[in-house]
C-alpha positions as CSV (number, residue, x, y, z in Angstrom):
1,X,-33.0,20.4,0.5
2,X,-32.4,16.7,-0.5
3,X,-35.8,15.7,0.7
4,X,-37.4,18.6,-1.2
5,X,-35.4,17.7,-4.4
6,X,-36.4,14.0,-4.1
7,X,-40.1,15.0,-3.9
8,X,-39.6,16.9,-7.1
9,X,-37.4,14.1,-8.7
10,X,-34.7,16.7,-9.3
11,X,-31.9,15.5,-7.0
12,X,-29.7,14.2,-9.8
13,X,-29.7,17.6,-11.5
14,X,-30.0,19.8,-8.4
15,X,-29.2,23.4,-9.1
16,X,-30.6,26.9,-8.6
17,X,-32.6,26.8,-11.9
18,X,-34.2,23.4,-11.6
19,X,-37.3,24.5,-9.7
20,X,-39.6,27.4,-9.0
21,X,-39.1,28.4,-5.3
22,X,-42.6,29.9,-5.2
23,X,-44.0,26.4,-5.3
24,X,-42.1,25.2,-2.2
25,X,-44.8,25.5,0.4
26,X,-46.8,22.3,-0.3
27,X,-43.6,20.3,-0.4
28,X,-42.4,21.8,2.9
29,X,-45.7,20.7,4.4
30,X,-45.2,17.2,3.2
31,X,-41.7,17.1,4.6
32,X,-42.8,18.5,7.9
33,X,-45.4,15.7,8.2
34,X,-42.8,13.0,7.7
35,X,-41.8,10.9,10.8
36,X,-39.2,12.6,12.9
37,X,-37.0,9.5,13.0
38,X,-37.0,9.3,9.2
39,X,-36.0,13.0,8.9
40,X,-33.2,12.5,11.4
41,X,-31.9,9.4,9.7
42,X,-32.0,11.2,6.3
43,X,-30.0,14.1,7.7
44,X,-27.3,11.9,9.3
45,X,-27.0,9.7,6.1
46,X,-26.7,12.7,3.9
47,X,-24.0,14.4,5.9
48,X,-22.0,11.1,6.5
49,X,-22.3,9.6,3.0
50,X,-22.6,12.6,0.8
51,X,-21.6,15.9,2.2
52,X,-18.4,15.1,4.1
53,X,-16.9,12.7,1.4
54,X,-17.6,15.3,-1.4
55,X,-16.1,18.1,0.6
56,X,-13.1,16.1,1.4
57,X,-12.6,15.0,-2.2
58,X,-13.2,18.5,-3.6
59,X,-10.7,20.0,-1.2
60,X,-8.2,17.4,-2.2
61,X,-8.8,18.0,-5.9
62,X,-8.4,21.8,-5.5
63,X,-5.1,21.4,-3.7
64,X,-3.9,18.7,-6.1
65,X,-4.5,21.0,-9.1
66,X,-2.2,23.7,-7.8
67,X,0.4,21.0,-7.1
68,X,0.1,19.6,-10.6
69,X,0.5,23.0,-12.2
70,X,3.6,23.7,-10.2
71,X,5.3,20.2,-10.3
72,X,4.3,18.0,-13.2
73,X,4.8,19.1,-16.8
74,X,5.5,17.6,-20.3
75,X,9.3,17.5,-19.5
76,X,8.6,15.3,-16.5
77,X,6.4,13.0,-18.5
78,X,8.9,12.7,-21.3
79,X,11.7,12.0,-18.8
80,X,9.6,9.3,-17.1
81,X,8.8,7.7,-20.5
82,X,12.5,7.7,-21.4
83,X,13.4,5.9,-18.1
84,X,10.7,3.3,-18.7
85,X,12.0,2.6,-22.2
86,X,15.6,2.4,-20.9
87,X,14.4,-0.4,-18.6
88,X,16.3,1.0,-15.6
89,X,14.3,-0.5,-12.7
90,X,16.1,1.7,-10.1
91,X,15.8,4.9,-12.0
92,X,12.0,4.8,-12.3
93,X,11.6,4.4,-8.5
94,X,14.1,7.2,-7.9
95,X,12.2,9.4,-10.3
96,X,8.9,8.9,-8.5
97,X,10.5,9.3,-5.1
98,X,11.9,12.7,-6.3
99,X,8.4,13.7,-7.4
100,X,7.0,12.8,-4.0
101,X,9.8,14.8,-2.3
102,X,8.9,18.0,-4.1
103,X,5.3,17.6,-3.0
104,X,3.5,15.6,-5.7
105,X,0.9,13.3,-4.2
106,X,0.1,9.7,-5.3
107,X,-3.1,10.8,-6.9
108,X,-1.2,13.2,-9.1
109,X,1.4,10.5,-10.0
110,X,-1.5,8.3,-11.2
111,X,-3.4,11.0,-13.1
112,X,-0.8,13.4,-14.3
113,X,2.3,11.2,-14.8
114,X,1.5,7.6,-15.2
115,X,-1.7,8.0,-17.3
116,X,-0.1,10.4,-19.8
117,X,3.1,8.2,-19.9
118,X,1.0,5.3,-21.0
119,X,-0.6,7.4,-23.7
120,X,2.8,8.6,-24.9
121,X,4.1,5.1,-25.1
122,X,1.1,4.1,-27.3
123,X,1.8,7.1,-29.6
124,X,5.5,6.2,-29.9
125,X,4.5,2.7,-31.0
126,X,1.8,4.0,-33.4
127,X,4.4,6.4,-35.0
128,X,7.1,3.7,-35.2
129,X,9.4,5.7,-33.0
130,X,9.8,2.6,-30.7
131,X,9.3,-1.0,-31.5
132,X,6.7,-3.3,-30.0
133,X,9.1,-5.0,-27.6
134,X,10.3,-1.7,-26.1
135,X,6.8,-0.3,-25.6
136,X,5.5,-3.6,-24.2
137,X,8.3,-3.9,-21.6
138,X,7.8,-0.3,-20.7
139,X,4.1,-0.8,-20.2
140,X,4.7,-3.9,-18.1
141,X,7.0,-1.9,-15.9
142,X,4.4,0.9,-15.6
143,X,1.9,-1.7,-14.4
144,X,4.3,-2.9,-11.8
145,X,4.8,0.6,-10.6
146,X,1.0,1.1,-10.5
147,X,0.7,-2.1,-8.4
148,X,3.4,-0.9,-6.0
149,X,2.0,2.6,-5.5
150,X,-1.6,1.3,-5.5
151,X,-0.8,-0.5,-2.3
152,X,0.5,2.7,-0.8
153,X,-2.5,4.6,-2.1
154,X,-5.0,2.2,-0.5
155,X,-3.0,2.2,2.8
156,X,-3.0,6.0,2.9
157,X,-6.7,6.2,2.3
158,X,-7.6,3.4,4.8
159,X,-10.6,2.4,2.7
160,X,-13.6,0.9,4.3
161,X,-16.1,-1.0,2.3
162,X,-19.2,1.0,1.3
163,X,-21.0,-2.2,0.2
164,X,-20.9,-1.2,-3.5
165,X,-19.4,-3.1,-6.4
166,X,-18.1,-1.9,-9.8
167,X,-17.2,-3.8,-12.9
168,X,-14.5,-1.7,-14.7
169,X,-13.3,-2.9,-18.1
170,X,-11.8,-1.8,-21.4
171,X,-14.1,-2.0,-24.3
172,X,-14.2,-5.5,-25.9
173,X,-11.0,-6.1,-27.9
174,X,-9.4,-2.8,-26.7
175,X,-5.9,-3.4,-25.4
176,X,-5.5,0.0,-23.7
177,X,-6.2,-1.2,-20.2
178,X,-3.9,1.0,-18.1
179,X,-6.5,3.6,-17.6
180,X,-8.9,1.0,-16.4
181,X,-6.5,-0.1,-13.7
182,X,-6.0,3.5,-12.6
183,X,-9.8,3.8,-12.4
184,X,-9.9,0.7,-10.2
185,X,-7.4,2.2,-7.8
186,X,-9.6,5.2,-7.2
187,X,-12.7,3.2,-6.7
188,X,-11.0,0.9,-4.3
189,X,-9.7,3.9,-2.4
190,X,-13.3,5.1,-2.0
191,X,-14.3,1.7,-0.5
192,X,-15.7,-0.1,-3.6
193,X,-15.2,-3.7,-4.5
194,X,-13.9,-3.8,-8.1
195,X,-13.6,-6.4,-10.8
196,X,-12.7,-6.2,-14.5
197,X,-9.8,-5.5,-16.7
198,X,-9.7,-6.6,-20.4
199,X,-12.5,-8.6,-22.2
200,X,-12.1,-10.1,-25.6
201,X,-15.6,-10.0,-26.9
202,X,-19.0,-8.3,-26.3
203,X,-20.4,-11.7,-25.1
204,X,-17.5,-11.9,-22.6
205,X,-18.4,-8.5,-21.2
206,X,-22.1,-9.4,-20.9
207,X,-21.4,-12.7,-19.2
208,X,-19.1,-11.0,-16.8
209,X,-21.7,-8.4,-15.9
210,X,-24.2,-11.2,-15.3
211,X,-21.8,-13.1,-13.0
212,X,-22.3,-10.9,-10.0
213,X,-24.2,-7.9,-8.6
214,X,-22.7,-4.6,-9.8
215,X,-23.9,-1.2,-8.9
216,X,-21.8,0.3,-11.7
217,X,-20.4,-1.0,-15.0
218,X,-17.7,1.3,-16.4
219,X,-16.3,0.8,-19.9
220,X,-13.3,2.7,-21.2
221,X,-12.9,3.0,-25.0
222,X,-9.7,4.2,-26.6
223,X,-10.3,2.9,-30.1
224,X,-13.1,3.9,-32.5
225,X,-16.5,2.5,-31.7
226,X,-19.5,1.6,-33.8
227,X,-22.0,3.7,-31.7
228,X,-25.2,1.8,-32.6
229,X,-23.5,-1.6,-31.9
230,X,-22.1,-0.3,-28.6
231,X,-25.5,1.0,-27.6
232,X,-26.9,-2.5,-28.1
233,X,-24.2,-3.9,-25.8
234,X,-25.1,-1.4,-23.1
235,X,-28.8,-2.4,-23.5
236,X,-27.8,-6.0,-23.1
237,X,-25.8,-5.2,-19.9
238,X,-28.8,-3.6,-18.4
239,X,-31.0,-6.6,-19.3
240,X,-28.7,-9.1,-17.5
241,X,-27.9,-6.9,-14.5
242,X,-28.8,-8.3,-11.2
243,X,-29.0,-4.8,-9.8
244,X,-32.0,-3.2,-11.5
245,X,-30.7,0.3,-10.8
246,X,-27.2,-0.4,-12.2
247,X,-25.4,2.6,-13.7
248,X,-23.4,2.5,-16.8
249,X,-20.4,4.8,-17.1
250,X,-18.2,5.3,-20.1
251,X,-14.8,7.0,-20.6
252,X,-11.5,6.9,-22.5
253,X,-10.1,8.7,-25.5
254,X,-13.1,7.9,-27.8
255,X,-15.6,9.6,-25.5
256,X,-13.3,12.5,-24.8
257,X,-13.1,13.1,-28.5
258,X,-16.9,12.4,-29.0
259,X,-18.7,13.6,-25.9
260,X,-22.1,13.5,-27.7
261,X,-21.8,9.8,-28.0
262,X,-22.2,9.3,-24.2
263,X,-25.9,9.8,-24.5
264,X,-26.1,8.1,-27.9
265,X,-24.8,4.8,-26.5
266,X,-27.2,5.1,-23.6
267,X,-24.7,5.6,-20.8
268,X,-25.6,7.3,-17.5
269,X,-22.4,9.2,-17.1
270,X,-18.9,9.9,-18.3
271,X,-15.7,11.1,-16.5
272,X,-12.3,12.3,-17.5
273,X,-10.3,10.6,-14.7
274,X,-10.7,8.3,-11.7
275,X,-11.3,11.1,-9.2
276,X,-14.1,12.6,-11.2
277,X,-15.6,9.1,-11.9
278,X,-15.9,8.3,-8.2
279,X,-17.5,11.7,-7.5
280,X,-19.9,11.5,-10.4
281,X,-21.1,7.9,-9.8
282,X,-21.5,8.6,-6.0
283,X,-23.6,11.6,-6.8
284,X,-25.8,9.6,-9.2
285,X,-26.2,6.7,-6.7
286,X,-27.0,9.2,-3.9
287,X,-29.7,10.7,-6.1
288,X,-31.9,7.6,-5.8
289,X,-35.1,8.5,-3.9
290,X,-35.3,6.9,-0.4
291,X,-37.8,4.1,-0.1
């Protein structure tokens, strides 16, 4: 089916309504005439690099959703935020250990506890409920916890390099970087080499993208964006890319609130969280026709 879809150029959007099955005969003939070794290699690569990893991640995601519904709620998030603000360096570890003991996995701690906690801290600052110092120290502590649990996350996944590299950054001037570091953890877990973080200006982002070969550039935007200006930045990223097939992925609160802007800025994809980002980008990369 992958070979058939590639001949039609439809692999990226594969689905039951993407082609007329009555026209399959000439394509089947073309496939059958391909060298046996090429077909065998195609099958092995598809199963090893696409089918098995996606099944594994999908199974994990389905089970994680049931755990999250049962275990993590707004009360847990608020309690965790309170602990971070109180600066009790033993209470935060104990709280996370308690979550693990009741069956919450590290993925869920990242996506359903730490990420919302960072968002709540930002809202508390914006609404003047907490001062800048309290929020800053709480965020520093949150980053420290992410670093600690990220090492455990990588160890559990036993990541092996897939030879791919991703530049993952917050939009120029955007200080909301916690989601980017969460994203990096998921890409590293999947065997990617990652780089990025915060960039001050658009020129800094473009220079960073030109400094190495990246298969993917991911940009997270929490603040409002000037869509046309950001589209020009993405065009510049593609112009300087060493990888001619480089993908551009966007995310963050801005694109969650304005999903139509994903296409308007010229991005290839968007994702709500790290798990979906890895799956989506992997699907797009696997969609490239074999040479």
